[in-house]
DSSP file (Angstrom, degrees, kcal/mol; ACC not computed):
  #  RESIDUE AA STRUCTURE BP1 BP2  ACC     N-H-->O    O-->H-N    N-H-->O    O-->H-N    TCO  KAPPA ALPHA  PHI   PSI    X-CA   Y-CA   Z-CA
    1    1 A M     >        0   0    0      0, 0.0     4,-1.7     0, 0.0     5,-0.1   0.000 360.0 360.0 360.0  -7.7    0.0    0.0    0.0
    2    2 A R  H  >  +     0   0    0      1,-0.2     4,-1.2     2,-0.2     0, 0.0   0.891 360.0  51.3 -68.0 -35.9    2.9    2.2    0.2
    3    3 A T  H  > S+     0   0    0      1,-0.2     4,-1.3     2,-0.2    -1,-0.2   0.875 107.6  53.6 -65.8 -36.0    2.9    2.8   -3.6
    4    4 A G  H  > S+     0   0    0      1,-0.2     4,-0.9     2,-0.2    -1,-0.2   0.852 106.7  52.2 -65.1 -35.6   -0.7    3.7   -3.4
    5    5 A M  H  < S+     0   0    0     -4,-1.7    -1,-0.2     1,-0.2    -2,-0.2   0.773 104.4  56.6 -72.1 -26.5    0.0    6.3   -0.8
    6    6 A K  H  X S+     0   0    0     -4,-1.2     4,-0.6     1,-0.2    -1,-0.2   0.864 109.3  45.7 -73.6 -33.4    2.8    7.9   -2.9
    7    7 A F  H  X S+     0   0    0     -4,-1.3     4,-2.6     1,-0.2    -1,-0.2   0.653  93.8  79.8 -84.9 -14.8    0.3    8.5   -5.7
    8    8 A A  H  X S+     0   0    0     -4,-0.9     4,-2.7     1,-0.2     5,-0.2   0.924  94.4  45.2 -57.8 -51.3   -2.4    9.9   -3.6
    9    9 A P  H  > S+     0   0    0      0, 0.0     4,-2.2     0, 0.0    -1,-0.2   0.875 114.3  49.2 -64.4 -34.9   -1.0   13.4   -3.3
   10   10 A V  H  X S+     0   0    0     -4,-0.6     4,-2.3     2,-0.2    -2,-0.2   0.905 112.0  48.5 -68.7 -38.6   -0.2   13.5   -7.0
   11   11 A A  H  X S+     0   0    0     -4,-2.6     4,-2.5     2,-0.2     5,-0.2   0.932 112.7  48.4 -64.6 -45.5   -3.7   12.4   -7.8
   12   12 A M  H  X S+     0   0    0     -4,-2.7     4,-2.3     1,-0.2    -1,-0.2   0.880 110.7  51.5 -63.4 -38.3   -5.2   15.0   -5.4
   13   13 A L  H  X S+     0   0    0     -4,-2.2     4,-2.3     2,-0.2    -1,-0.2   0.931 111.4  47.1 -65.7 -44.8   -2.9   17.7   -7.0
   14   14 A M  H  X S+     0   0    0     -4,-2.3     4,-2.2     2,-0.2    -2,-0.2   0.893 112.2  49.4 -64.4 -41.9   -4.1   16.8  -10.5
   15   15 A I  H  X S+     0   0    0     -4,-2.5     4,-2.2     1,-0.2    -1,-0.2   0.892 112.2  49.0 -63.7 -40.5   -7.8   16.7   -9.4
   16   16 A G  H  X S+     0   0    0     -4,-2.3     4,-2.7     2,-0.2     5,-0.2   0.889 109.4  51.6 -68.3 -40.0   -7.4   20.1   -7.8
   17   17 A A  H  X S+     0   0    0     -4,-2.3     4,-2.2     2,-0.2    -2,-0.2   0.915 112.1  45.9 -62.7 -43.2   -5.7   21.6  -10.9
   18   18 A V  H  X S+     0   0    0     -4,-2.2     4,-1.9     1,-0.2    -1,-0.2   0.896 114.4  49.0 -66.8 -39.5   -8.5   20.4  -13.2
   19   19 A G  H  < S+     0   0    0     -4,-2.2    -2,-0.2     1,-0.2    -1,-0.2   0.882 113.0  46.6 -70.0 -37.8  -11.1   21.7  -10.7
   20   20 A L  H  < S+     0   0    0     -4,-2.7    -2,-0.2     1,-0.2    -1,-0.2   0.876 111.7  49.6 -73.1 -35.5   -9.4   25.1  -10.4
   21   21 A S  H  < S+     0   0    0     -4,-2.2    -2,-0.2    -5,-0.2    -1,-0.2   0.920  88.2 158.8 -69.3 -41.0   -8.9   25.6  -14.1
   22   22 A G     <  -     0   0    0     -4,-1.9     2,-0.2    -5,-0.2    -2,-0.1   0.207  46.7 -50.6  49.4-169.1  -12.5   24.7  -14.8
   23   23 A C        -     0   0    0      1,-0.1     2,-0.1    -4,-0.1     0, 0.0  -0.581  66.7 -88.3 -95.7 160.8  -14.4   25.7  -17.9
   24   24 A A        -     0   0    0     -2,-0.2    -1,-0.1     1,-0.1     2,-0.1  -0.406  44.1-120.5 -67.1 141.7  -14.6   29.2  -19.3
   25   25 A T     >  -     0   0    0      1,-0.1     4,-2.2    -2,-0.1     5,-0.2  -0.399  20.4-113.5 -79.4 163.6  -17.4   31.3  -18.0
   26   26 A K  H  > S+     0   0    0      1,-0.2     4,-2.7     2,-0.2     5,-0.2   0.883 117.4  54.2 -62.8 -36.3  -20.0   32.8  -20.2
   27   27 A K  H  > S+     0   0    0      2,-0.2     4,-2.5     1,-0.2    -1,-0.2   0.915 108.3  48.3 -62.2 -44.2  -18.8   36.3  -19.5
   28   28 A Y  H  > S+     0   0    0      2,-0.2     4,-2.0     1,-0.2    -1,-0.2   0.898 111.6  49.6 -62.0 -41.4  -15.3   35.4  -20.5
   29   29 A V  H  X S+     0   0    0     -4,-2.2     4,-2.4     2,-0.2    -2,-0.2   0.916 111.3  49.3 -64.6 -44.3  -16.5   33.8  -23.7
   30   30 A R  H  X S+     0   0    0     -4,-2.7     4,-2.5     1,-0.2    -2,-0.2   0.916 110.8  50.5 -58.4 -46.0  -18.6   36.8  -24.5
   31   31 A E  H  < S+     0   0    0     -4,-2.5    -1,-0.2     1,-0.2    -2,-0.2   0.870 113.7  44.6 -63.2 -37.7  -15.6   39.1  -23.9
   32   32 A Q  H  X S+     0   0    0     -4,-2.0     4,-0.5    -5,-0.2    -1,-0.2   0.853 116.9  45.1 -76.9 -32.9  -13.4   37.1  -26.2
   33   33 A I  H  X S+     0   0    0     -4,-2.4     4,-3.0    -5,-0.2     5,-0.2   0.756  94.6  78.7 -80.9 -28.3  -16.0   36.7  -28.9
   34   34 A A  H  X S+     0   0    0     -4,-2.5     4,-2.6     1,-0.2     5,-0.2   0.904  93.6  45.9 -50.7 -51.8  -17.1   40.4  -29.0
   35   35 A P  H  > S+     0   0    0      0, 0.0     4,-2.1     0, 0.0    -1,-0.2   0.923 116.2  47.6 -62.8 -38.8  -14.2   41.8  -31.0
   36   36 A V  H  X S+     0   0    0     -4,-0.5     4,-2.6     1,-0.2    -2,-0.2   0.919 111.2  50.6 -66.4 -42.1  -14.5   38.9  -33.4
   37   37 A S  H  X S+     0   0    0     -4,-3.0     4,-2.5     2,-0.2    -1,-0.2   0.884 109.3  51.5 -62.1 -40.1  -18.2   39.4  -33.7
   38   38 A Q  H  X S+     0   0    0     -4,-2.6     4,-2.4    -5,-0.2    -1,-0.2   0.900 110.5  47.9 -62.8 -41.7  -17.8   43.1  -34.4
   39   39 A R  H  X S+     0   0    0     -4,-2.1     4,-2.5    -5,-0.2     5,-0.2   0.893 111.5  50.4 -68.6 -39.1  -15.3   42.4  -37.1
   40   40 A V  H  X S+     0   0    0     -4,-2.6     4,-2.4     2,-0.2    -2,-0.2   0.921 111.1  49.0 -63.0 -42.8  -17.6   39.9  -38.6
   41   41 A D  H  X S+     0   0    0     -4,-2.5     4,-2.1     2,-0.2    -2,-0.2   0.910 111.8  48.9 -61.3 -43.0  -20.5   42.3  -38.5
   42   42 A A  H  X S+     0   0    0     -4,-2.4     4,-2.3     1,-0.2    -1,-0.2   0.902 112.9  47.0 -64.1 -41.9  -18.4   45.0  -40.1
   43   43 A L  H  X S+     0   0    0     -4,-2.5     4,-2.5     1,-0.2    -1,-0.2   0.862 110.6  53.2 -67.9 -35.5  -17.2   42.7  -42.9
   44   44 A E  H  X S+     0   0    0     -4,-2.4     4,-2.2    -5,-0.2    -1,-0.2   0.908 109.1  48.7 -64.2 -41.0  -20.8   41.5  -43.4
   45   45 A T  H  X S+     0   0    0     -4,-2.1     4,-2.3     2,-0.2    -2,-0.2   0.902 112.9  46.9 -63.9 -44.6  -21.9   45.2  -43.8
   46   46 A R  H  X S+     0   0    0     -4,-2.3     4,-3.0     1,-0.2     5,-0.2   0.888 111.1  53.1 -66.7 -37.4  -19.0   45.9  -46.3
   47   47 A L  H  X S+     0   0    0     -4,-2.5     4,-2.6     2,-0.2    -2,-0.2   0.915 108.2  49.4 -63.9 -42.4  -19.9   42.7  -48.2
   48   48 A Q  H  X S+     0   0    0     -4,-2.2     4,-2.5     2,-0.2    -1,-0.2   0.916 112.5  48.4 -62.5 -42.5  -23.5   43.7  -48.5
   49   49 A E  H  X S+     0   0    0     -4,-2.3     4,-2.6     1,-0.2    -2,-0.2   0.939 112.4  47.9 -62.1 -46.1  -22.4   47.1  -49.8
   50   50 A T  H  X S+     0   0    0     -4,-3.0     4,-2.6     1,-0.2    -2,-0.2   0.880 111.0  51.1 -61.4 -38.6  -20.1   45.5  -52.2
   51   51 A D  H  X S+     0   0    0     -4,-2.6     4,-2.7     2,-0.2    -1,-0.2   0.924 110.3  49.4 -62.2 -45.3  -22.8   43.1  -53.4
   52   52 A G  H  X S+     0   0    0     -4,-2.5     4,-2.4     2,-0.2    -2,-0.2   0.908 112.2  48.2 -62.7 -43.0  -25.2   46.1  -53.9
   53   53 A T  H  X S+     0   0    0     -4,-2.6     4,-2.7     2,-0.2    -2,-0.2   0.912 112.4  48.8 -65.5 -41.9  -22.5   47.9  -55.9
   54   54 A A  H  X S+     0   0    0     -4,-2.6     4,-2.5     2,-0.2    -2,-0.2   0.908 111.4  49.3 -65.2 -42.2  -21.8   44.8  -58.0
   55   55 A K  H  X S+     0   0    0     -4,-2.7     4,-2.4     2,-0.2    -2,-0.2   0.916 112.5  48.0 -63.4 -40.7  -25.5   44.3  -58.7
   56   56 A Q  H  X S+     0   0    0     -4,-2.4     4,-2.5     2,-0.2    -2,-0.2   0.929 111.9  49.3 -65.9 -43.8  -25.9   48.0  -59.7
   57   57 A A  H  X S+     0   0    0     -4,-2.7     4,-2.5     1,-0.2    -1,-0.2   0.897 111.2  50.4 -62.1 -39.0  -22.8   47.7  -62.0
   58   58 A L  H  X S+     0   0    0     -4,-2.5     4,-2.6     2,-0.2    -2,-0.2   0.915 110.0  50.3 -64.4 -42.8  -24.2   44.6  -63.5
   59   59 A S  H  X S+     0   0    0     -4,-2.4     4,-2.2     2,-0.2    -2,-0.2   0.918 112.2  46.6 -60.8 -46.2  -27.5   46.2  -64.1
   60   60 A Q  H  X S+     0   0    0     -4,-2.5     4,-2.7     2,-0.2    -2,-0.2   0.902 111.6  51.7 -62.8 -42.1  -25.9   49.2  -65.8
   61   61 A A  H  X S+     0   0    0     -4,-2.5     4,-2.5     2,-0.2    -2,-0.2   0.902 109.6  49.4 -61.1 -42.7  -23.7   46.9  -67.9
   62   62 A Q  H  X S+     0   0    0     -4,-2.6     4,-2.1     2,-0.2    -1,-0.2   0.891 111.3  49.5 -64.3 -38.9  -26.7   45.0  -69.1
   63   63 A A  H  X S+     0   0    0     -4,-2.2     4,-2.4     2,-0.2    -2,-0.2   0.919 111.8  48.6 -63.2 -43.1  -28.5   48.3  -70.0
   64   64 A A  H  X S+     0   0    0     -4,-2.7     4,-2.8     1,-0.2    -2,-0.2   0.885 110.3  51.3 -65.2 -38.4  -25.5   49.5  -71.8
   65   65 A A  H  X S+     0   0    0     -4,-2.5     4,-2.0     2,-0.2    -1,-0.2   0.898 110.7  48.5 -65.6 -40.0  -25.2   46.2  -73.7
   66   66 A G  H  X S+     0   0    0     -4,-2.1     4,-2.3     2,-0.2    -2,-0.2   0.907 112.9  47.9 -66.2 -39.9  -28.9   46.4  -74.7
   67   67 A Q  H  X S+     0   0    0     -4,-2.4     4,-2.6     1,-0.2    -2,-0.2   0.917 110.8  51.8 -65.6 -41.4  -28.4   50.0  -75.9
   68   68 A A  H  X S+     0   0    0     -4,-2.8     4,-2.5     2,-0.2    -1,-0.2   0.880 109.2  49.9 -61.9 -37.3  -25.3   49.0  -77.8
   69   69 A Q  H  X S+     0   0    0     -4,-2.0     4,-2.4     2,-0.2    -1,-0.2   0.917 111.3  48.3 -65.4 -44.2  -27.3   46.2  -79.5
   70   70 A Q  H  X S+     0   0    0     -4,-2.3     4,-2.2     2,-0.2    -2,-0.2   0.886 111.9  50.2 -62.8 -38.2  -30.0   48.6  -80.4
   71   71 A N  H  X S+     0   0    0     -4,-2.6     4,-2.6     2,-0.2    -2,-0.2   0.911 109.0  51.9 -68.4 -40.5  -27.4   51.1  -81.7
   72   72 A G  H  X S+     0   0    0     -4,-2.5     4,-2.4     1,-0.2    -2,-0.2   0.911 109.7  48.9 -61.5 -42.0  -25.8   48.3  -83.8
   73   73 A Q  H  X S+     0   0    0     -4,-2.4     4,-2.1     1,-0.2    -1,-0.2   0.909 111.1  50.1 -65.7 -38.8  -29.2   47.4  -85.3
   74   74 A R  H  X S+     0   0    0     -4,-2.2     4,-2.4     2,-0.2    -2,-0.2   0.891 109.7  50.9 -67.6 -36.8  -29.8   51.0  -86.2
   75   75 A L  H  X S+     0   0    0     -4,-2.6     4,-3.2     2,-0.2     5,-0.2   0.921 107.9  53.1 -64.4 -41.8  -26.3   51.3  -87.8
   76   76 A D  H  X S+     0   0    0     -4,-2.4     4,-1.7     1,-0.2    -2,-0.2   0.919 110.6  46.9 -59.6 -41.9  -27.1   48.2  -89.9
   77   77 A Q  H  X S+     0   0    0     -4,-2.1     4,-1.9     2,-0.2    -1,-0.2   0.905 113.6  48.2 -63.5 -41.5  -30.3   49.8  -91.1
   78   78 A L  H  X S+     0   0    0     -4,-2.4     4,-2.9     1,-0.2    -2,-0.2   0.892 108.3  54.2 -69.4 -37.6  -28.4   53.1  -91.8
   79   79 A N  H  X S+     0   0    0     -4,-3.2     4,-2.3     1,-0.2    -1,-0.2   0.870 106.5  53.0 -66.0 -33.5  -25.7   51.2  -93.7
   80   80 A G  H  X S+     0   0    0     -4,-1.7     4,-2.0    -5,-0.2    -1,-0.2   0.915 110.9  46.1 -63.1 -42.2  -28.3   49.7  -95.9
   81   81 A R  H  X S+     0   0    0     -4,-1.9     4,-2.5     2,-0.2    -2,-0.2   0.914 112.3  50.3 -66.0 -43.3  -29.7   53.1  -96.7
   82   82 A V  H  X S+     0   0    0     -4,-2.9     4,-2.5     1,-0.2    -2,-0.2   0.897 109.2  51.7 -62.0 -40.1  -26.3   54.5  -97.4
   83   83 A D  H  X S+     0   0    0     -4,-2.3     4,-2.3     2,-0.2    -1,-0.2   0.914 110.7  49.0 -65.7 -41.1  -25.5   51.6  -99.7
   84   84 A T  H  X S+     0   0    0     -4,-2.0     4,-2.2     2,-0.2    -2,-0.2   0.905 112.5  47.3 -63.1 -42.8  -28.8   52.2 -101.6
   85   85 A L  H  X S+     0   0    0     -4,-2.5     4,-2.5     2,-0.2    -2,-0.2   0.881 109.6  53.3 -69.2 -35.3  -28.0   55.9 -101.9
   86   86 A D  H  X S+     0   0    0     -4,-2.5     4,-2.3     2,-0.2    -2,-0.2   0.915 109.3  49.5 -62.8 -43.6  -24.5   55.1 -103.0
   87   87 A Q  H  X S+     0   0    0     -4,-2.3     4,-2.4     2,-0.2    -2,-0.2   0.914 112.1  47.8 -59.2 -45.0  -25.9   52.8 -105.8
   88   88 A Q  H  X S+     0   0    0     -4,-2.2     4,-2.6     1,-0.2    -2,-0.2   0.878 110.4  52.1 -65.5 -37.2  -28.3   55.5 -106.9
   89   89 A T  H  X S+     0   0    0     -4,-2.5     4,-2.1     2,-0.2    -1,-0.2   0.874 110.1  48.2 -65.8 -38.4  -25.6   58.1 -106.9
   90   90 A Q  H  X S+     0   0    0     -4,-2.3     4,-2.7     2,-0.2    -2,-0.2   0.932 111.0  51.6 -67.8 -42.4  -23.3   55.8 -109.1
   91   91 A Q  H  X S+     0   0    0     -4,-2.4     4,-2.4     1,-0.2    -2,-0.2   0.921 111.7  46.2 -57.0 -47.6  -26.3   55.2 -111.4
   92   92 A L  H  X S+     0   0    0     -4,-2.6     4,-2.3     2,-0.2    -1,-0.2   0.865 110.8  52.7 -64.5 -35.2  -26.9   58.9 -111.8
   93   93 A S  H  X S+     0   0    0     -4,-2.1     4,-2.5     2,-0.2    -2,-0.2   0.921 109.7  48.7 -66.6 -42.5  -23.2   59.6 -112.3
   94   94 A Q  H  X S+     0   0    0     -4,-2.7     4,-2.6     2,-0.2    -2,-0.2   0.910 110.9  51.6 -63.0 -41.7  -23.1   57.0 -115.1
   95   95 A Q  H  X S+     0   0    0     -4,-2.4     4,-2.3     2,-0.2    -1,-0.2   0.909 110.2  47.9 -60.2 -42.1  -26.2   58.6 -116.7
   96   96 A V  H  X S+     0   0    0     -4,-2.3     4,-2.3     2,-0.2    -2,-0.2   0.917 111.7  50.3 -66.1 -41.2  -24.7   62.0 -116.6
   97   97 A Q  H  X S+     0   0    0     -4,-2.5     4,-1.2     1,-0.2    -2,-0.2   0.890 110.8  49.8 -64.3 -37.4  -21.4   60.7 -118.1
   98   98 A Q  H  X S+     0   0    0     -4,-2.6     4,-0.9     2,-0.2    -1,-0.2   0.904 111.2  48.9 -64.8 -40.8  -23.4   59.0 -120.8
   99   99 A Q  H  < S+     0   0    0     -4,-2.3     3,-0.3     1,-0.2    -2,-0.2   0.846 112.4  48.1 -65.8 -36.7  -25.3   62.2 -121.5
  100  100 A N  H  < S+     0   0    0     -4,-2.3    -1,-0.2     1,-0.2    -2,-0.2   0.726 105.6  58.9 -74.9 -20.2  -22.1   64.1 -121.6
  101  101 A A  H  < S+     0   0    0     -4,-1.2    -1,-0.2    -5,-0.2    -2,-0.2   0.728  86.9  93.7 -81.4 -22.6  -20.5   61.6 -123.9
  102  102 A K  S  < S-     0   0    0     -4,-0.9     2,-0.1    -3,-0.3    -3,-0.0  -0.434  89.3-104.6 -70.6 140.3  -23.2   62.1 -126.6
  103  103 A P        -     0   0    0      0, 0.0     2,-0.4     0, 0.0    -1,-0.1  -0.427  36.9-131.1 -65.7 141.7  -22.4   64.6 -129.3
  104  104 A R        -     0   0    0     -4,-0.1     2,-0.4    -2,-0.1    -4,-0.0  -0.711  10.9-124.1 -96.3 143.6  -24.2   67.8 -128.8
  105  105 A K        -     0   0    0     -2,-0.4     2,-0.3     1,-0.0    -1,-0.0  -0.681  27.1-126.8 -84.4 135.4  -26.1   69.5 -131.4
  106  106 A R        -     0   0    0     -2,-0.4     2,-0.3     1,-0.1    -1,-0.0  -0.580  21.1-117.8 -84.6 145.1  -25.0   73.0 -132.0
  107  107 A A        -     0   0    0     -2,-0.3     2,-0.3     1,-0.1    -1,-0.1  -0.604  27.7-127.3 -80.7 137.7  -27.5   75.7 -132.0
  108  108 A R              0   0    0     -2,-0.3    -1,-0.1     1,-0.1     0, 0.0  -0.648 360.0 360.0 -87.9 137.9  -27.9   77.6 -135.3
  109  109 A N              0   0    0     -2,-0.3    -1,-0.1     0, 0.0    -2,-0.0   0.442 360.0 360.0-100.6 360.0  -27.7   81.3 -135.2
């Protein structure tokens, strides 16, 4: 039994150490978590702002893309009209050249 008696003080010391250290109190945990919670809240706010800005930018980009598409369609229409006018101008120019190439009758005095 002598060996058992030698371990008794060590066992009591270990039990006392565990009992004294105990678990963290709710107050201690709140104090430790508060700064982290504040940072998380601040980051969440910034994330929401960034998300809102990104959504607004996306909306503006989509509107600009739609406007660009409409402008492209309008340009295509105008290009068609310009091509038609160019053809008509060339035809008129050829007619004028043909008229100028014909011998002219001189007026008699």
